[in-house]
N, C-alpha and C positions, 0 to 999 in steps of 0.2 A: 795448489798442487804445481801448476805450470812453472811459477816462480821457483819453487824448489828445484824442480826438474832442470830449468835452465841453469840454476847455481851448481849444481852437480855437474851438469856438462861442463861448467867454466872451469870447475876444478879437477876434473878426472878424465872427461871423455871427449878431449878436442883433438880427434884424431882424423875427422874427416875433412877435406876441403873442398867446398862445392862452390867458390865465389869465383868469377870473373868480372870482367868490367868492360865499360866503353872506356877505351884508353885516355881520351881527352878529359872525360867528364869524372872518371874515376867512380863510375857507377855500377855497383855489384850487381850482376843479374844471374840467377841460378842456372848451371851446366851440370853436365854429367858429373857425379862424385867422383873425386879422385883420392885413394887412399895416400896416407902420409909417407909410405913407402915409395910411390912414385910422383908425390907432388912437386918434386926438385929434379925431375928427369929432363925437362926441356926448358928452354928459356920462356915460352909462354906460359907455362905452368908456373914457374917463378914468379914472372910478372903478375899473374893472377893473384899469387899470395902476397905479393906488395899491395896490390889494390884491395885484398882482404883487411889489411891494417886500417886502412882509412875508412873501409866500409863499417868496421866495429866501432870505429871511433863516431861516426855520424849516425850511430842509432839514435832514434827519438829518446831513449832514456839516457843519452849520454850527451855528446855535444852536437848532435842533430837538433835538440830542443833542450831537454828538461836541465842539464847541468847549468845551461846559460839561465835559464829561467829562475833556477834556486839562487842562483848568485846575484839577482836583483831583488826578489821578493823576501827575502831575510833582512833587507835593509827597509828604509823608511820611506821609500817614493812610490810605493803601491798599495793599494787597498783591496783586500779578498773581497771579492762580491758573491761567492757561491758557497762558502763553507763546505766544499767537497773535498774529502780528504784523498780521493783519488788524484785530483788536480792540486794537490798541495796546499790546502788551507793550514795543515798542521805545520808546513815548513815556514810559512808567513807568520804563523804565531809562535814560532821558534821552540815548538815544543812536540816534535816527532819521536815516536817510539821505535824501539828497536825493530819491531815489524812493520814499520811505516813503509808505504810505497817508495816514497824517495829513498829513504836509508837503505832498503834492501836492493832496489833495482839499480840505483847509482853505483852502489859497492858491486854488484854482480856484473854491470856491464864494463866497469873500469877493469875488474879482474879478468873479464873474460878477453878483454882487449889486450890485456898484458900477457895473458897466457898465449894468445895467439902471436904477440911479438917473440916472446920466448921461443915457440915451437919454430918460427920463421927463422930466428938467429941460429938456433941449433941444426935446422935442415940446410941452411946455408953453410955453416962450417964443415957439416957431414959430406955434402954432395953440391950443393948449389953454387958454390964459387967455381968449382971445376966446369959447370956446364956454362955459366955465364961469363966467366973471365973476372980478373982480380978488379978491374976498374968498375964496372956495372955491379959487381958483387958489393964493392965498398960503397957505392951509392946507396944500393938496396939495404944493406946493413945500417948505414945511417940514418936511413929513413924509419926503420924499426926501431932504433934506440930513441928517435925523438918522439914518436908515439909513444913508447913505454914511459919516457921521462913525463910527458905531458900528463897520462894517465896518473902517474904517482904523484904529481904535484897537485892535480885535482882531488884526489882521496885525502891529502893531506889539510886542504882548505876547509873540509867539512869534518872530518872524524878525528882531528888531531889538534892539539894546542897549538896556537902560533909560535914560530919560533922565538920571537920575543919573550915568551913566557919560560924562563930557564935557559935561554940561549941553546934550545933544540934537545934539551936533556928528557923532555916529558916523552910517553908513549906517541909513535908514530902509528904506522901500519906494517903488516907482514910484508916484508920484502921479498916477494918471489921472483928469482932470476933464473930459474931453472923450468923448463917446460914439465907440465903435468898432463899425462897421457893415460893414466890409469887411477884405479881407486888407491887409496891408502896412502897419498902424499899430502894430505891437508894440514897437518898439524905444522904449525910454525908461529912463534912468538913474534909479537910486535917489536919491529926495530925502533929504535928512538927517531924523534923528528931530525934530529941533524943526520943521523945515518941515512935516512931516506933522502934528505936533501943532498947529501955527498954523492949518492948515486944519481940522481936526479942531474947533477952538473956534470958527474962523469959520462953519463950517456949524452948530454947535449954539447959537451965538449968534443966527444968522439964524433957526434953528428957533425958539428960544425967542420971537423976534419975531412969528413968522407962525403958530404953533400956536395953536389955540383953547383958553381958559382950561379947558374941560371938554368932555367929547364927550356924545352924547345917552345913553348907558346906562352902567350899571357895567361891562358887558362891553368896551365901546369905550374906557371910560376906563383899562381894563387892557390892552387888545390892539391899540389904536391910540394914537399919540403924541398928548401935550398939552402945555400949557408946561411943567407941572412935570416931565414927562419929561426934556425938554431940561435942565433945571435939575439934575435929579438925577444924569444922567449927567455933566455938567459937574463935579460935586463929585468924582466917581470920575476923571475925567481929570486935574484939577488934583492930586489925590492922588497919582497915578502920576507928575506931573511934580514932585512935593514942592513945589509952589506952594501952601503951606498957607494963607495969608493970602487968596488967590482961593477955596480951598475953603469959608472961614468966609463969605466974601461971599455965594457962591451958596447955601450950605445955610441962611442966615438968610432968604433969600427964601420957605423953604417949611418951617422948622422953629421954633416959638413959643419964646420966649425961656426959660421954664419949664414943667416938667412938668404935665400929661399933654402930651407933645410932638405937635404936631400941625400940619399946614398950614393956614395961615389964609386963604389964596387959593387959586384954582384947585380942583384936586380936593382933597377933605378928607383927604389922607393921614394916617394913624394906625397904630401898632402894633394888631393884633388881640390881645383879651384872652388867646387861646391861640395858640401857635405852630403847633398841630396844624391849625387853621382855614386857615391859609396853603396848606397842602398837601391841603386838601380842598375847600376853596371858593376856586377861582382868581380871582375878582373882586372880592376885598375892596379896601378903601381901602390896604392895606399894599402891595398889588402894583402897582408903577408901571409896569412893562411886562413882560408876560408874552406867549407864544406859543401860540395855541389849537391844540388838536388834536381829531380826531374819529376815529371809526371808519371814514369814507368811505375807500375806497382812494385812496392818494396824499395824503391829509390826515393824515398820521402820519409818525414819522421813518424807519419801513422798517426791515428787517431790520438787525441788529447795530450800529443807530445809537441806540436808546432808552436813555434814563437809567435806566430801571428793569432794562432787559437787562443794563447795565453792573454796576450797584450792588447789586441786589437777588437774594436766592434763597432762597425758601422751599419749594422743591420742584416748584412748578408756575409761578411766575412768575420770571423773570429767569434769567441764564445763569452766575451766579457767577464774572464774568471778574475782579471785584476785591472782595476782602473787606477787612475794616478791619484796621488794622496793631494787633494786640494786644500788640506788644513796646514800639513807641515812638510810636504814634499818639495823637491827641488823646483817644481814648477811655480811655487810661491815666492822664490828667492828674488828679492829687489834688485840684487848684483846680476840677475839673468835679464837683460834687455828685452823688452818686448818685440823690439826690432829685428833681435838676433833670428838668422835664417832656421836655427835648430828648434824654435818654437813651432816651425811648421809640422815638427814630428809629433805635436800635440793636437789629437783630432777630438772636437767636441760633437758627442752624440746628442742631437736635439731632441731625440724621443726620451731621453732618461737624463738628460742633462750632466752626464758624465763624461769625463775626459780619458782618452787612451792613448796609448803610445803607438804611432803609426811609423815606424821603421820597417814592419814586417806587414804587408798588405797584400800579397798574393793570394787570390782565393784559394779553396781546397783544389788540389792536395797540398797546399802551402808549399811552394819551392824557392822561397826565399833562401838565400845560402847564409847559413849562421857563420857569422865571423868570430875566429878565435883569437886573432890579433891582427892589429893594422898599425900602420906607422904613426898614426897621431898619439897611440899609446907608448911608442917607444920616445917620441919627443918629450911627454909629459913625464914619462920615469926618469929620463934624463935630467929635466928641469928640477924635479923634486929633489934628485940625489946630489945634483951639484949645490943646492941651498944648504941642505943638511950637512954636506961636508965642510962647506965654507963657513956655515953659520952666519951668514951675511946675505945681503941682497945681490946675488950673482947677476951680473949683466946678461951672460948667455941664457941663463933660465929664464930671465925676463922676457927675453927675444922668443924662445922655445914657446913659453905660455901665449906670448901675444901672437905667434903664427898661428896656433890652434883658435884662439879667440876671435882674431880679425878674420879669418877665412869665413866665418859664420856672421861676425858683428863688425863690419866695414867702420863704423864710428869708433871702435875701441882700438888703439895701438898702445900698448903698456910701455912705458921707460921706467928706469930704476927710481925716478922720483915719486912713482905712484905707490910704494910700498915703504913704510916707515920702519920695517925691520924684517929680519928673516921669517919670524912667524907670521908676520901678515902676507909675504910672499907665500909661503906654505899653504897657508889657509886659502890663498887664491887658487894656487894649484890644485888643492883637493877639491874644491868647489867645481873647477872646470871638469875635473875626471869625472863628478856625478853628471854633470851637463853632457859632456861630449859622449859618454859610454853609457848612458841610459837606456836599459834594456839589453846590453852586451854582455853581462854576468860579472862585472867587475866589482861592483860595489860590497859583496859580502868578503872579498879578498881585502880590499881597502880597509874595511873596520878591523879584520881580523889581525892583519899584519901590524896595525898599530894599537893593537889591545884596546881599542875604543868599545864603549858602550854602544849595543845595538839601539837605537832609538826606538821610542814606543811609536806607535802609529794605529790608528782607528782602535779597536778594542784590542790590540796586543801590546802588552806590556814591554818596557825596555828590558834588555839582558845585558846585564854587566858581565866583565870578563870572568867573574867569580860565579856566576849564577848557573843553576842546572840548565842546560839547553843553549849555552853559549856555542858549543859544538855539538854535533850528533852524537848518538851512541853508535856503536858498532852494530852491524847487521846481526839480527838472530840468526840467521842462515849459517853465517860464519861461524858464529859461537857455538852452533850446534855440530858442525861439520870439523871446527880446528878446537881441539881441546886446550891448546897452548895460547889462544888468542884470549885477551881480558878485555872488559866493556870499559867505557870511558864512566 
């Protein structure tokens, strides 16, 4: 009943604004409710609405936890230990139903966040811009568009056929661009995948233009969007569409031509000397967008949503929901050296002799910052795109791949002679992505965009692109409220 009520609120009654924040940490805390008639009356109230966008994004049902978890456990590198439907055993098995916790709650939170963005954009148009001025307003509007774009991109990765299947002609998701403030506005047919991607790119292009080059502090450069955030996300979006020339165009804006690879404009993004730093100091220049968490009640993912809860278990931290696949998972790869520093993220529990991912190890209330995108991904996005466009062993692509590998494995410095052909280099880049981003939610997107079979693991069978379960069904709550929406 609570889930349905939240969803109805998402689609019809989003008229109360009760979110403020710690400016530096974007940490929403309840204050006196403000009706939407006055939510845009003062600069401080408007800033509170900006923070509410990130607050919705960092929900444990969304990028605060589960959206990242789902992105990894659909793949082959983790084994489900609990067979608990509440904590996504059905997602791991690739057989969730329309009423599954994951299917309903991810959809609900994504559209809740989208609706908050739409309400904010309309509020700025009607009143907010006059209150804060055109320059600040442009920044805020750009943030809202970037958050909305990320929400729609995420929905496509789970509920729609990949762009490569029919060049975007298959059904996507309902494209809601108008705020819903009352009952009776739920009916909306699904737009095509191509149309949704077009809106995502429009929002990100607008965001790139409207966002500041940098924010005031390292924390804000990590936890609030700036120009390079929009550019980085566009490299991911274009990669998902297999529009590799556009990946190159975007990445070249923030990646230097030669090593050491850095962003020469805006925030000075660069790889950290040690990968461990990324998961202990959350505000480095490698982290392009992360979500802050604190021990304050309501400012962390909450029970059974946390990344550490799912992936880690040392006897006191984590719940052992998913261990690492010791049979066919990436940790068994002979191409991943035993001396690679990323192996330190594999923790062996000597009580049960299982291995767990140790990227998120902060104890309850689990305040590790979830990472949405970091600079290492932009480098590998560019490397893959360069090879696919050239259909050859591209020298810069090799150097980009080598930069990511050598950072953690000093014994490896790739050169062009290490790869017999373009296919060998592509395979090495895809392998590197599995190693580098393990537990960061990218595996599902990589499988989907290339129309690859989801490999079997443990008791879970493989899922070919033509199989039922390759993508999720539409939330049954959406189907009950939206008469124009069709199921997968």
